[in-house]
C-alpha positions in Angstrom: 0.0 -0.1 -0.1 2.7 2.6 0.9 4.4 1.6 -2.6 1.2 2.6 -4.4 1.1 6.0 -2.5 4.7 6.6 -3.5 3.7 5.7 -7.1 0.9 8.0 -7.0 2.8 10.8 -5.5 5.4 10.4 -8.3 2.8 10.2 -10.8 1.2 13.6 -9.4 4.7 15.2 -9.3 5.3 14.0 -12.9 1.9 15.6 -14.0 2.7 18.9 -12.0 6.2 19.1 -13.6 4.8 18.7 -16.9 2.0 21.4 -16.5 4.6 23.8 -15.1 6.8 23.2 -18.2 3.9 23.8 -20.5 2.8 26.8 -18.6 6.3 28.1 -18.7 6.6 27.3 -22.4 3.3 29.2 -23.0 4.6 32.1 -20.8 7.8 32.5 -22.7 6.3 32.1 -26.1 3.8 34.7 -25.1 6.4 37.0 -23.7 8.5 36.6 -26.7 5.8 37.3 -29.1 4.7 40.3 -27.1 8.2 41.8 -26.8 8.9 41.3 -30.5 5.6 43.0 -31.4 6.4 45.8 -29.1 9.9 46.2 -30.2 9.0 46.4 -33.7 6.0 48.7 -33.3 8.1 50.9 -31.0 10.9 51.5 -33.6 8.3 52.1 -36.3 6.5 54.5 -34.1 9.6 56.3 -32.8 10.9 56.8 -36.3 7.6 58.0 -37.5 7.1 60.4 -34.6 10.4 61.7 -35.0 10.0 62.5 -38.7 6.5 64.0 -38.1 7.7 66.2 -35.2 10.6 67.6 -37.1 8.5 68.4 -40.1 6.0 70.2 -38.0 8.3 72.0 -35.7 10.1 73.7 -38.8 6.7 74.7 -40.0 5.5 76.0 -36.5 8.9 78.1 -36.2 8.2 80.1 -39.3 4.8 81.3 -37.7 4.5 84.3 -35.2 4.5 83.8 -31.4 1.0 83.4 -30.9 0.4 80.9 -33.7 3.5 79.0 -32.3 1.9 78.5 -29.0 -1.5 77.4 -30.6 0.3 75.1 -33.1 2.5 73.4 -30.3 -0.6 72.7 -28.2 -2.5 71.2 -31.4 0.6 69.2 -32.1 0.9 67.8 -28.7 -2.8 66.5 -28.9 -2.2 65.1 -32.3 0.9 63.2 -31.2 -1.0 62.0 -27.9 -3.9 60.9 -30.1 -1.5 59.1 -32.4 0.3 57.6 -29.6 -3.0 56.4 -28.1 -4.1 55.0 -31.3 -0.8 53.1 -31.7 -0.9 51.7 -28.1 -4.7 50.5 -28.7 -3.5 48.8 -32.0 -0.8 46.9 -30.2 -2.9 46.0 -27.1 -5.7 44.6 -29.6 -3.0 42.4 -31.0 -2.2 41.4 -27.4 -5.9 40.8 -26.7 -6.2 38.6 -29.8 -3.4 36.4 -28.4 -5.0 36.3 -25.1 -8.3 35.2 -26.8 -6.3 32.5 -28.6 -4.7 31.2 -25.4 -8.0 30.8 -23.8 -9.0 28.5 -26.5 -5.9 26.5 -26.4 -5.2 23.3 -24.5 -3.2 24.7 -21.9 -5.7 27.3 -20.6 -7.4 24.8 -18.3 -4.2 24.0 -16.7 -3.5 27.6 -16.3 -6.8 28.3 -14.6 -6.1 25.5 -12.3 -2.8 26.7 -11.4 -4.1 30.2 -10.7 -6.9 28.8 -8.5 -4.5 26.6 -6.7 -2.2 29.6 -6.0 -5.2 31.7 -4.9 -6.8 29.2 -2.6 -3.2 28.3 -1.1 -2.5 32.2 -0.4 -6.0 33.2 0.6 -8.2 31.2 3.1 -11.9 31.4 2.2 -13.5 33.2 -0.7 -15.3 32.4 -4.0 -13.7 31.8 -7.3 -15.3 33.6 -10.1 -14.8 32.8 -13.8 -16.3 34.3 -17.1 -19.4 32.3 -18.2 -17.5 30.6 -21.1 -14.9 28.9 -18.7 -17.6 27.3 -16.7 -16.6 24.0 -18.3 -13.6 24.1 -16.0 -15.8 24.5 -12.8 -15.0 20.9 -11.8 -11.3 21.2 -12.0 -11.4 24.2 -9.8 -13.9 23.1 -7.2 -11.4 20.4 -6.1 -9.7 23.4 -4.2 -12.6 23.6 -1.7 -14.1 27.0 -2.8 -17.4 27.6 -4.7 -17.1 28.7 -8.2 -19.5 31.0 -9.9 -19.6 33.2 -13.0 -18.7 36.8 -13.2 -19.9 38.6 -16.3 -17.4 41.2 -15.7 -14.5 39.2 -16.9 -14.4 39.2 -20.6 -11.0 37.6 -21.6 -10.7 34.9 -19.3 -8.6 34.2 -16.0 -10.3 34.2 -12.7 -10.9 36.3 -9.6 -10.9 35.4 -6.0 -13.7 37.2 -4.0 -14.0 37.2 -0.3 -17.2 38.9 0.9 -16.4 38.5 4.7 -13.2 40.3 4.3 -14.3 42.5 1.4 -11.4 41.4 -0.6 -11.0 41.0 -4.3 -7.8 39.4 -6.0 -8.0 39.8 -9.4 -6.2 37.3 -11.6 -8.2 37.8 -14.9 -6.6 38.3 -18.2 -8.7 41.6 -18.3 -6.9 42.9 -15.3 -3.4 41.8 -16.7 -4.0 43.4 -19.9 -5.2 46.6 -18.3 -1.9 46.6 -16.1 0.2 45.9 -19.3 -1.4 48.9 -20.9 -0.4 51.1 -18.0 3.1 49.9 -18.0 3.4 50.3 -21.8 2.2 54.0 -21.6 4.7 54.6 -18.9 7.5 52.9 -20.5 7.1 53.2 -24.3 9.2 56.1 -24.6 6.6 58.1 -26.5 7.0 61.7 -25.5 5.7 65.1 -27.0 7.8 68.2 -27.1 8.6 69.3 -23.5 9.0 65.9 -22.1 5.4 65.3 -21.5 4.0 61.8 -22.1 
């Protein structure tokens, strides 16, 4: 009997190692793809911004002081809007990658790992999934928490909600994408004249 338990433990460990390896491979592939896309887009954008900015600055310098101030303000707004457009295009691509991930074979393992981590770190609470992810309910209920839908989750992932403590731990892909958008806007290097982002 103890030998069977050892075999079961070894089997469980092998499955966990394989799942971790698959998760890491997906994470690395996603990070590499995201970095490549961001690097390529950033280079194009910076070059385009530089050319546009230089042309517009020369034009503005030829005008009087009042027009210079008005044109500078308009240019900053244009550059900001263009930057926002590019950021939105890049994030739309990332969103498409996330949607593809939620349809992959490794997505269920991803949800299970997130649920295990949350349930280990936080006693109590309810696991919430987007309605499309309810087929994974049985895999997540094994962690001893109720699982319910949350129509506020659009991309995937999960949220741990603890009504007794008023806590919400958001591990949804929606929250991750929003955090990535904030990071990208802070670190993209896109600046208007005068150093304002």
